[in-house]
C-alpha positions as CSV (number, residue, x, y, z in Angstrom):
1,L,0.0,0.0,0.0
2,V,2.9,2.4,0.8
3,A,4.5,1.5,-2.5
4,F,1.3,2.3,-4.3
5,G,0.9,5.6,-2.5
6,C,4.5,6.6,-3.2
7,H,4.2,5.9,-6.9
8,L,0.8,7.6,-7.1
9,L,2.2,10.7,-5.5
10,L,5.3,10.7,-7.8
11,G,3.1,10.2,-10.9
12,L,0.7,13.1,-9.9
13,E,3.7,15.3,-9.1
14,G,5.2,14.5,-12.5
15,L,2.0,15.5,-14.2
16,G,1.9,18.7,-12.3
17,V,-1.4,17.9,-10.6
18,L,-0.1,18.4,-7.0
19,R,0.9,22.1,-7.4
20,A,-1.4,24.9,-6.8
21,G,-1.4,27.2,-9.8
22,G,-1.5,30.7,-8.4
23,G,1.3,32.7,-6.9
24,S,-0.5,33.6,-3.7
25,R,0.7,33.0,-0.2
26,E,-2.0,30.4,0.4
27,D,-0.9,28.5,-2.7
28,A,2.7,28.6,-1.5
29,V,1.6,27.2,1.9
30,E,-0.5,24.5,0.2
31,N,2.4,23.5,-2.1
32,A,4.7,23.3,0.9
33,R,2.2,21.1,2.8
34,I,1.7,18.8,-0.1
35,S,5.4,18.6,-0.8
36,S,6.0,17.7,2.9
37,L,3.3,15.0,2.8
38,A,4.7,13.5,-0.4
39,E,8.2,13.5,1.1
40,Q,6.9,11.6,4.1
41,V,5.3,8.9,1.9
42,V,8.4,8.5,-0.2
43,A,10.6,8.3,2.9
44,M,8.2,5.6,4.4
45,Y,8.5,3.6,1.2
46,L,12.3,3.9,1.2
47,S,12.4,2.8,4.8
48,S,10.4,-0.3,3.9
49,L,12.8,-1.1,1.1
50,L,15.7,-0.8,3.5
51,E,14.0,-3.0,6.1
52,R,13.6,-5.7,3.4
53,Q,17.2,-5.0,2.3
54,L,16.2,-4.0,-1.3
55,T,19.0,-1.4,-1.5
56,A,19.3,-1.5,-5.3
57,L,15.9,0.2,-5.6
58,V,16.7,3.1,-3.2
59,P,18.8,5.5,-5.4
60,Q,16.0,6.3,-7.9
61,Y,13.7,7.5,-5.1
62,L,16.2,9.6,-3.1
63,C,16.0,12.5,-5.5
64,H,12.4,13.0,-4.5
65,L,13.4,13.8,-0.9
66,G,14.5,17.0,0.7
67,E,18.2,17.4,1.6
68,V,18.0,16.2,5.2
69,M,15.9,13.1,4.6
70,R,17.9,12.3,1.5
71,G,21.1,12.4,3.5
72,V,19.7,10.2,6.3
73,L,18.4,7.5,3.9
74,A,21.5,7.6,1.7
75,H,23.6,7.1,4.8
76,E,21.5,4.2,5.9
77,T,21.6,2.6,2.5
78,L,25.4,2.9,2.3
79,S,25.8,1.6,5.9
80,V,23.8,-1.6,5.0
81,L,26.0,-2.1,2.0
82,T,29.3,-1.3,3.8
83,D,28.4,-3.8,6.5
84,A,27.8,-6.5,4.0
85,L,31.1,-5.6,2.2
86,V,33.3,-5.4,5.3
87,T,31.9,-8.6,7.0
88,A,31.4,-10.5,3.7
89,S,27.9,-11.4,5.0
90,P,25.1,-12.0,2.5
91,V,24.3,-8.8,0.8
92,P,20.8,-7.4,0.7
93,G,18.6,-9.0,-1.9
94,P,17.7,-12.6,-2.9
95,P,19.7,-15.4,-1.3
96,I,22.5,-17.0,-3.2
97,R,21.7,-20.6,-3.9
98,G,24.1,-23.4,-3.2
99,L,26.3,-21.3,-1.1
100,A,28.4,-23.4,1.3
101,S,30.6,-22.1,4.1
102,G,34.3,-21.8,3.7
103,G,36.8,-19.9,1.5
104,K,34.9,-20.2,-1.7
105,A,31.7,-19.0,0.0
106,T,33.5,-16.0,1.5
107,S,34.9,-15.1,-2.0
108,I,31.4,-15.3,-3.5
109,L,29.9,-13.2,-0.7
110,E,32.7,-10.6,-1.2
111,S,32.2,-10.5,-4.9
112,T,28.4,-10.2,-4.5
113,A,28.8,-7.4,-1.9
114,D,31.2,-5.6,-4.3
115,A,28.7,-5.9,-7.1
116,A,25.8,-4.6,-4.9
117,C,27.9,-1.7,-3.7
118,Y,28.9,-0.7,-7.2
119,E,25.2,-0.9,-8.4
120,V,24.0,1.4,-5.6
121,Y,26.9,3.8,-5.9
122,H,26.4,4.0,-9.7
123,G,22.6,4.4,-9.2
124,M,23.2,7.2,-6.7
125,E,25.5,9.0,-9.2
126,Y,22.9,8.7,-11.9
127,W,19.8,9.6,-9.9
128,F,21.5,12.4,-8.0
129,G,22.2,14.0,-11.4
130,H,18.4,14.0,-11.8
131,C,18.0,15.4,-8.3
132,H,20.4,18.3,-9.1
133,A,18.6,19.1,-12.4
134,R,15.2,19.0,-10.5
135,Q,16.4,21.4,-7.9
136,L,17.7,23.8,-10.6
137,R,14.3,23.6,-12.5
138,Q,12.5,24.4,-9.3
139,Q,14.8,27.4,-8.7
140,H,14.2,28.5,-12.3
141,E,10.4,28.2,-11.9
142,Q,10.4,30.1,-8.5
143,G,12.8,32.8,-9.6
144,G,11.4,33.4,-13.0
145,S,14.9,33.4,-14.6
146,Q,15.2,34.2,-18.2
147,R,17.7,31.4,-18.7
148,E,16.4,28.1,-20.0
149,A,15.7,25.5,-17.3
150,P,18.2,22.6,-17.2
151,Q,17.0,19.3,-18.4
152,G,19.3,16.9,-16.5
153,P,20.3,13.4,-17.5
154,R,18.1,11.4,-19.8
155,L,16.5,8.2,-18.6
């Protein structure tokens, strides 16, 4: 249900449905309230992903959070991955079949942990590019700048 709510809010936001159209103070307050609510739902969804150790899905949603919450959840994601890498324990995600204990098992765990870390770091780099472009677009919209709004990385 949280996943559905998160995706519904992100879809509506992408369509521009969640923003009040006028430039009045009331519209600004309403936009801030809706934005705060949307951030709480996205953060709740990300927390549920982290609880289920689905770290590979986290980066694409981080850019929809404010700076503080984004930092907290990025830190938590990287902590989960770092723990798996340092301890060579099973990394978040589906279990590895046929894994026996011993030297070969540790090597497989380390390799899997490396791959999981790389995937999330690469995902964060890619999606934080979107985050930066989104912030610049919002500044452009709020400031009424004459320059063209940046587009950001392509999907």
